[in-house]
N, C-alpha and C positions, 0 to 999 in steps of 0.2 A: 187434496180436498177442495182447495179454492178453484182449481181447474175443473173438476168434475161438477162443481156447482154452477158453472157458467150457463146462462140461459139466453137463447136467441128467441125473441118474441116474434111470432107470426100470427096472423089473424086466426084465432080459434085454438092455437096450440103454442106451447113454449118448448123449444127443443133444447136438450142438454147434450152433454158429451155421450151419454149412453144411447141416444137416439141416432147419432151420426157416426159413431166409431165403427171400426172394423171388428167384427165379432170372432171370437175363438170357437173351437169345436163345442164347448159347453155353453155357447150363447152369451158369453161375457166379453167385455171389451179387451182387446189385446193391449197389454202394457209391456213396457220394456222389462227384460229379465233382471236388470239391476234393481228394479223395484222389489221383486221377490227376494233378491239377495239382501237388500236393506231390511225388509220385513223379518227375514230369518235372523239377521244380525240383531235386530231389536228384540226379537223373542228370546234369543240366546242370552242377551244381557239381562233381560227382565227375570229370567230364571237362573241367573248366575252361572250359566254354562260358559266355559272358557275354551271348549274344544272346537268351536265353530270358527273357521278361518276362511277368508276370501283369498283365492289365488288369482293370478293375473298372467295371461289374458283369458284363461279358461278356469272356471270355478264350478263346483258341484253343489247342487241344491239338495234339500232334504229328501225330495222324492226320487233322487238318483239321477236327475238330468244333468248333463254337462251344458253349461251356457257360456257363451262368448261375451266378454265385457271389455274387449280392447277398444271399442269405439264408444263406450259408455263411461269409462273411468279415465281421467286425464291427470297428468302430472303425478304419476304413481311412483312411490318408493316401496321397494320390496325387500323382504328378508330372504333368507335362504329358501329354496324350493318354491320360489315364486309367490310366497305369502305376502299379501299386501300389508305394508306397515302404515301407509297414509296415501291419500289421493287429494289433489288440489282442486279437481273439477269433476262434475258429473253431468253427463248429457242425457236428457230425457226426451223421448220422441213420442208424440201423440198422433195416431194414424186415423184419418177421417175418410169416410166413403164419399164417392162422387158418382153415384149410379144414375142420377137423373138431374135435370135442370134445377128442380126445387132443392134437392139435396146439395147440389153444388153451391147454390146461392146461400143456403143456410150455413154450409161449411165455411164459405168465404166470410160471412158475417161473424161466425164463431171465432175465426182466426183473428179478426180485428179486435173483438172483445178479449180474446186470449192475451194479446199484447198489452192491452190496457190493464188487465188483471195482474199480469206479471209486473208491470211497472208500479202499480199500486201496492202490490205485495213487497216490492223492493223498498218502497218508502218506509214501510213499517218494520222491515227487517234489513237494516243497513249493513249488518255484519256479513250478509250473503250478497254477492254480486251476481245478478241474473241477466242473461242476454237472450231475449226471445227472437225467434226467427221462424217465419212461416213460408208457405209456398208462394205467397204473393209479395213477400217483403222485397225481393230483388226488383220486381217489376215496379213497385211503388217507389222505391228508393232511386231507381233509374230515372223514372219520370219526374222525380222531385228536383232533378237538375234544372228542368225547364222552369219550375216555379221559383227557385232561388235565384235564377239568372235574370228574371224579368226586369228588375230595377237597374241592374248593371247594363243590360242591353239598351234600355232607354237612355241611360247616361252616355253610352257609346254612340247612340244615334245623334244625340244633341251635340256631342263633341265633333262628330264627323260633319254634320251640317254646318256647324260654325267654321270649321277649318276649310271645308270645300268652298264656302262663300269667300273667306279671306284669301284663299289661294287664287281665286279668279278676279280679285279686286285690284284696282290701281288708283292712284291719286287722280288721274285723268277721268273725270266723271262720265265722259262720252265713251271712251274705249274700255272702261272697266266692265267686267261681265259677271257680277255677283249672282244674277239670276241664273246664268248658265251653270254655275257651280251647284246651286240648289236643284236645278232641273236635271242635271246629270245624276245626282243622288236619287231624285224622284224616279228617273228612268230605271235605275237598278232596283229600286223598291217595287215598282210596278211589275217588273219581270219576276221578282221573287214571289210576290203575292199571286200573280197569275199562275205560277207553277204550283204554289200551295193550294190554290183553288181547284186546279185540275186534278191534283192528287186526291183531294177530299171528295170531289164529285165522282171520281172513278173508284171510290172505295178504298183508297190507299190508307196506310196506317202511319201515324205520326210517332216518331221516337226522338230521343234527345240528341242523336247525332245530327239532326237537322239544324242545330245551333251553328254548325259550321257553314251551312249554305249561304247565309248573308255575307259571310266573309269571303267565300269563294267568288260571289258576285261582286263584292266591293272591289276586290283586287283586279278582276277582269273588266267589269263595266265602267268603273271610274277612269281607268287608264284609257279606254277607248274614247270616252267623252273629252278627257283632257288632251288627248292627241289631236282630236278634231279642233279643239280650241287653239292648240299650238299651231296647227296648220293655218287657221284663220289669221293668226298674227303675222304669218309670212306673206299673206296676199297684199296687193297694193290697194290703198284706200280709194284711189281714183277709179277703181273698177266697179262695175255694176254688181249688185248683190248676187245676182244669178251666176255671174262669172266667178265671183269669190267662192260661192258655195260649191260650184262645180270643181274648182281647184282644190277645195278642202276635201271633197269626197274622192277625187282622183289621187290625192296625196296620202290620205290616211285610211281609207276604207279597204284598200287591198290587203294591207298587213292585218287590219282588224278582222277581216273576213277569214284570212288564213288561220289566225290564232283561235278564232271562234270555231273553225272546223276542227282544229286540233283538240280543243276542249270537248267538242261533241264526240269525237272518235274515242278519246280516252275514257270519258265517263260513260259513253255508249257501251263500251266493252264491259265496264264495271256493272252496268245495268242489265247485261245480257245473262242468259242462263249459265254462262261460264262461272259466274260468281255464286258461290253456294251459301252466302250469308245474306239473309233477307234484309237486315238493317242496312248493310252496305249497298245492296242492290237498289233499295228504295232511295237511299241517299244519292246514288249516282243517277238514278232515273229522274229524281227531282232536280238535280243539278243540270242535267241535259235540257229539261224543259225550260228551266229558268234562263239558261245561257242562250237557247234558241230565241225565246221571246225578247231577251235583252237585245239581241242583234236586230230584231225587227223594230223594237222601240227606238233604238239608236238611229236606224235608218229613217224612221218616220217621225216619231215624237221629238227626239232631240234634234234631228236635222231641221224640222220645222221651227223649233225654238231658236236655232242658230240663225235661220233666215229672218225671223222676226226681230231679233236683236240686231241683225245687220241693217235692217231698214231704220231702226231706231238710231243706230250709229250714223248712218248716212244723213239723216235729218238733224244731226247734232242735238239729239234729245238726251236727257239725263238717263243713265243706265239703270237707276233704281226707280225714280219718280216719273220717268218718261216725259218730262217737261222740256220744252225747248230751251237750250242753253243760250243766254244772251251773249252778245259780242263783248270783247275785252273792254272796250271803251265804256260800255254800259255797266259792266261789273265794277269798274273803278269807283262808281258812285255808291256802291252797296257796302254794307258792313263787312268786317273781316270774316265772320263766321259764314256769311252768305257767299263770299268769294271763295272760301275754302271748300264749301260743298259743291260749288259749280265750277271748279277749276277744270279747264279743258284747253287743248291746243288746236287751233284752227289751221287748216291746210294752207290758207292764204298767208298765215303768219310765218310759215316755214320758208327759209331761204333756199334757193336752188343749190347752194354750196353745202347746205346741211343735209344730214341723213334724213330721209323721208319716213323711216320706220319709227313711228312715235311709240310703238309698243315696247321699246327698249327701256322705258321708264318703269316697267313692271319689275318688282324687286327681284324675283327669281331669275328673270331673263338678264337683268343687269348684273346680278351676282355671277352667273355662269359665264357670261360673255366677257366681262371686264376682269374677273379675278380667277375663278376656279379653273377654267380651261387652260389658262397660261400656267397656273401653279402646278396642276397634275402632270403636265407634259414637260415640266422643267427638268433639265438634265440631273440636277442635284436631288430631286424628289424621287426619281425612278428607282434608284437602288434601295431606298427605304421601303418602297411599295413592294418590290420583289422580295425583300427580306421579310416583310410582314406576311406576304403570301406563303412563304416557306414555313413560317411559324404557324399559320393557319392550317396548312396541310399536316404539320406534325401533330398538332392537337386533335385534328379530325381523325387522323390515323390511330392515335391513342384511344379515342373514344370508340372508333369503329371496331377495334379488336376486343372491346368489352361489351358489344351489343348483346342484349339478352331479350328473350321472347317473353312478353308479359302474359301472365296467366293468373293474375290476382283480381278477384272480384271487386276489390276496393278501387280499382282503376276506372271503373265505369259508373260509379254512383256518387251522390253527394257525400260530403265528409261526415257530418253529424247525423248518421243514420244507423239503424239497427244492423244493417248488413255489414258495415265496417266493424262495429263492436263485436258482432258474432264471429265473423271470419277471423278477426285478430285473436280472439280467445280460442277458437278452434285450432288455429295453426300453432298457438302457444302450448296448448295442453294435450291435443289429440293428434300429434304428428307421428307417433310411433306406428300406428296402424291406419291403413286406409279405411274409408267408409265401406260398409257392407255392399258387395256387388251382387246384384241379382243375376243368376245363371239360368236362363229360360230355355228349356228344350221344348220346341213347338211342333214336334212330329210324333207320331205313334211308332216308337221303337221297341225292340224286343228286350225289355228290361230284364227278363228272366235269362237272357243269353249272356253267358260269362264273357264272351268276346266283346259284346257291346259295353258291358260294365268296365272292362279294361280300357276300351277306347275312350270312354268319357273321362276316366281317371288319368289316362296318359296325357290328354290335352291340357290338363291343369296342373300336372305334376311339375315341381321345380320352381314355381313362382307363387303358389297358393299355399296358405297355411290356415286351415279351418277344420275343426273337428266335426262340425255338422256334416259337411260334404262327404268326408271319408267315412264317417259313421253311417251315413245314408247308404253309400255303396256297399259297405261291409254288411249292413243289414239285408240288402238285396241278395248278397252272396250267401249269407247264412240261410235265408229262406230257400234259395235255390238248392243249396247243397244238402240242407237238412231234409228237404221234402222230395226233390227231384220230380216235382209235379209238372204236368204240361201247362200250356199257356192259360187255359180257362181257370183251372184250379189255382194256379199261381196268382193270377190277378185277384181272384176272390179272397185268397188268403192274405194277399198284400193289403187289400182294402180293409179287411176286418182287423187283422192284427196290427197294421200300421196305425190305425186310428186309436187303438186301445193301448198302445205301448206308450208309457209316460215319457220315455226318452225322446220320442219323436212326435209328441203332441203338437209341437209348434209347426210341424209340417202338414198339418191336417188340411190347410187351405191351399197347399202347394201342389197337390196332385189332382188332376181332373180325369175323372172316369167317364166313359160314355158307353151306353148300351148298344149292342148290335143285334143282328138277327138271332133268334132263338135265345134271347136273354144273355148273350155272351157279352162280357164286360171287357173293355180295352182301356189302356192308359193312353190318352191322346196328347197330354202335355204334363210337364212337371217343372218345378222351380226349386233351385237350391241357392245357397248363398256362399260367396267367396270373400275372404278378407286377406289382403296382401300386407306383408311386412314392409314398412316404409321408414325412411330416415328423415334427416332434416330437409333434404331436397325433395319434399313430398310432391310438389307440383310436377317436377320433371319425371319422377318415378311413376306417378299416376298416369301421366301422358304416355310413358313407355308401356305401362301395363295395358292401357286402353288399346294402343296400337297392336300389342301382342295378341290380346284377346280377339281383336277384330280380325286379324289375319287368320287366327285359328278357326274362327267361325266360318270363314270362307273356304278353308281347306279341309276341315274335319269331316268325317263320315256322319257324324251326328249333327243335325241342324239345331243350332242354338244361337241365341243373342245374349248380350250382356248389357246391363244398364245400372246406372246409379245417377242420382241427380247431379252430382259433381261432374259427370261425364259431359253434361250439356255445356258446361263452361270450358272443360278441356277441349271439346270439339270446337267450340267457338273460337278459342285462341289458336288452336292448331290450324284452323282454316282461315282465321282472320289475317294471318301473315302470309301464308303460302299462296292462297288464291289471289289476293290483291296484288302481291308482288309479281305473280305470273301474268296477271292481266296488264299490269303497268309495263312489263317487258314487251308483251305483245303489242300494246298500243305504241310504245316508243319505236319499235321496229317498223310498225306500220306508218307512223308519222314521218320517219326518216325516208321511207320509200315513197310516201305520198308527196312530201315536200321536195324530193329530188326532181320531180317533173315540173314544179311550179316556180322554184327560185331561179333567178337569172344566173347565178354562179354557184358552182359546187362548193366553193370555199365557205360560203355562208352556212351550208349544212355542216361542214367540218367544224367550224368555230362554234356553231350552236350546240353540236353534240358534246364537244369538249367542255363548254361552259355549263351545260346541264349536268354532266357527270361530276364536274368540280363542285357545283352547288349541292347536289344530292349527297355526295360523299361528305361534304362538310356538315350538312344538316344532320345526317345520321350520326356522325361522330360527336358533334356538340350536343345533340339530343341525348345521347347516352351519358355524356358527362354531366348533363343537367338532370339526370335520374329519370329519364323518360324511356320506358320500354317499348319494344315493338308490339303493338296491339292493333286492333281494328282501327282506332281513331288515328294513331300515328301513321299507319300505313296509308290510309286515305289522304292524310295531309301530305305525305311524300309524293303520292300520285298527283295531287294538286300542285305540288311544288315544281314538277316538270313543266306544267303549263304556265305557271306564274313566271318561271325563269324565261321561257320562250316569249311570253307576252312582253317582258321588259327589255330583253337583250336582243331579240330578233331585229327590231327597227334600227338599233344602233349598229349592229353588225352589217345589216343590209346597206345602210347609208355609207359605211366605211368601205366595204368590199367593192361596191359598184362605183365608187368615186374614181374619177380619172384625172390625170395630170396632178400637179402640185405634189406635196409630200405627204407621208403618212401622218405626221404630226398635224398638218393642216386639216386633213380629213377626220382625224380624231376630234379635233376642236369643232369642226363643222357638225359631226354627228352628235356631239354633246349639246351644241347650241340648238340643233333642230329638235332633238327628242328628249334632252335632259330635263327640260322644264316639266313636261308631262309625266315623266318617271318620278321626278321629285314631288310633284303635287299629289299623285296617286299614292306614293309611299308615305307621305306625311299623314294623309287622311286614313290610310290603312293602319298605320301604327297607332294613331290616336284612337281609332275604333277598337283596336285590340287591347289596349291598356286596361280598360275596366274588367275584361275577362279574368285578369290576374287575381282580382279580389273575390271572384265567385267561389263560395265554399263548396266546391265540387271537384273531384279528381278528374272527371271527364273534361271539364272546361279548362282545368289546369294543363292537361295534356294538349288540348286544342290550342291554348294560348302559347305554350312553349314551342310547339311545332311550327305554328304559323308565324310567330315572331322570329324564329330562327330562319325560316324560309325567306321572309321579307328582308331581314338584316343581311343575310349572306348574299342574296340576289342584288341588293343595293350596293354592297361592297364590291361585287363583280362589275356592276354597271358603271360605277363612278371611280373605281380605283384600278382594279385588276385589268380589265379589258382596255381602258384608255392607255395604260402604260405598256402592256404586252404588245398591243397592236402597232405601237410606234417602232418596234424593231423586229417584228415577225411578218411573214407574208400575209397578204399579197404586196408585191412591190409596185409602187405607183409609177416608177420610171418606165417599166415595161408596158404600161397600159396607156402610154401616150398615143393619140391617134396620129397616124402617118399623114403628113401634109400632102395634099393633092397638088401635083405640079402645075395643074391648070389654074389653081387659085393662088396667084402670086400676090405678094405683099407690096403695096404701093405706099410710098412714104411722101407725104406732102410737106415740104419745108417752107415756112414763111420766114423770109429773111428781112431783117430791119437794118438799115444803114444809118449810123449816127453821124454826127458832124465831122468826126475825124475819119470818116470812110472806113470804119472798122466793121467788118461783117460779123453779125451775131445771129445765131439761130434762136428765135424767140419761142417757137412752138413747133412740135413734131406731132403729127397725127397719123395713125395707122388706119388705113381704109381696107 
């Protein structure tokens, strides 16, 4: 009664459920059969009749109709002969029309008021627990993730900005680059906003999966800017700014260009028509645009910022306030706080015997060069790292063997939502039978033909249990057998007697007749309903049923389609794993083929492939152990993980493999010193940016956080532990890579001999020319 009294106010008229419901043959609103069952039960009790009983899953009404209640009664306990003793849950469905835009708008508003009415009714009837769910609930709850994530994303942005500035700062106020840390983050932000603007201007749709795009950009864009800053530290301070900038671009932009191309190829395939999920396609398209503009902004905007700060450094101006730093003798007369803020090392203060690289006072550079590189390559540390890697592989394998495909709606929406409550209750109480599946025959077939009736029944036999469907076909047979009438008379009799028979009154809207020439009537389409028996593994069985019905619809003689709202989600999860994985494999193969012509040594490709495989294997395994299933979000993260691993590991491997002379250990240290700081800086900013996502009350962001966190952690573990240790005792061998000496270039040794008072000859200095 409360539901039927709901009113939607529109100018000049108030709509109720009676105005927008789907009408029955007698022009009354269609209601669930369980309502008629309860009404008859109530009438039987009021008249003290005890002979009325509800059977499950098929029961009989007073008018002789057989009705199916498997999807309307839940948690059922039965006596003998399927008589219902008790039921813990009842599911009621209200059907609304959507025949035009006005009707659709009124229905949408009615659904919103319906949810409010149910919640209000719940407050006054606390003994009954009610879970409302409408056609727009999933959409609203999916988009709710964006709203509940806003303040957490702002916190993430503040933390990343703070750490990016700190990572680029030094005590030396001239060589410190805090503005470059902030401008690097601004570069990434501009690229992301540009992509979002282009998507909006071209009519693109926003969805909550876009929450992952800033983190895709953060991992790729910040590493590129930090790598440029690391290259700047390697240049000589006595060089002109133009020369230093040229050296930076020559040193860092080649690898950054290659990794950007890999991102564009990977996400480009995801944005292509090969991907059959619109959300994933839009995500990949937006990512492609953002990465492309990020590359342009790094070349132009960030490169210009680097030049500007280079001139500030050459003029010995303060890196923050841009004020000229006074000479040490002038600073001595100033207060302690003033001297602390303007601490700088002048080139003329540096002795020739001292190292001229003043950037080594940077905390991360100092830590890597003085401590970590020697420690990780120590002979006593290597066995423990190898042992730790074996433990890592073991746990990853254990998780990999338990990988499950996600098909739960709760994985994509915010936690405290109607969708979560409703699906939880539905899976708890209504898992014995699947939802009603619509079986739509959309061609004019010879229903009066016995062979056609047998064909239709044959395709559904063995996995369908439904009295409606078999009764419908039996009714057609009886008409045909009892009358033996030709087509015209058969359809006339079918139309007249079908609509008048109480047993089949609920089929009245499910047969479409059309008139032909000479008033001949033909059946052009019909609809029946199927219900399958399911067990505890409802999701897997529904998926198998969907695939079986779909194959039958392609091979059967009768043209039909099957549909149920739950199939939308089954389809979503069925394709969310297969299609992205297929695209990622294609992109990986293409990248290997593409990079084979660009890298200077094939061993770089081999090591890179092994590293990516090890990282992805570990991420999938630990992701499963962390209770993350394979769904659209996790698979997109795995595709991104390929690029993230290449981003961080490729420069290390390239520097090591291309190094000549010296030993493997020396080149491992060199690779870590050259690229380790940039990797460490981007990793710290990335992790700090991810941490607030863990607190967002949404399963979508929970999946996003866990996958991205594992990708970053496992990649970091490979960059700073596994690769530095394994490369010290595996190929390439550096001894074989020594350049042969040219016999024409001979070594001349100049010896300067000093003779002391006792005429003893001593060699004081040896110089190789």
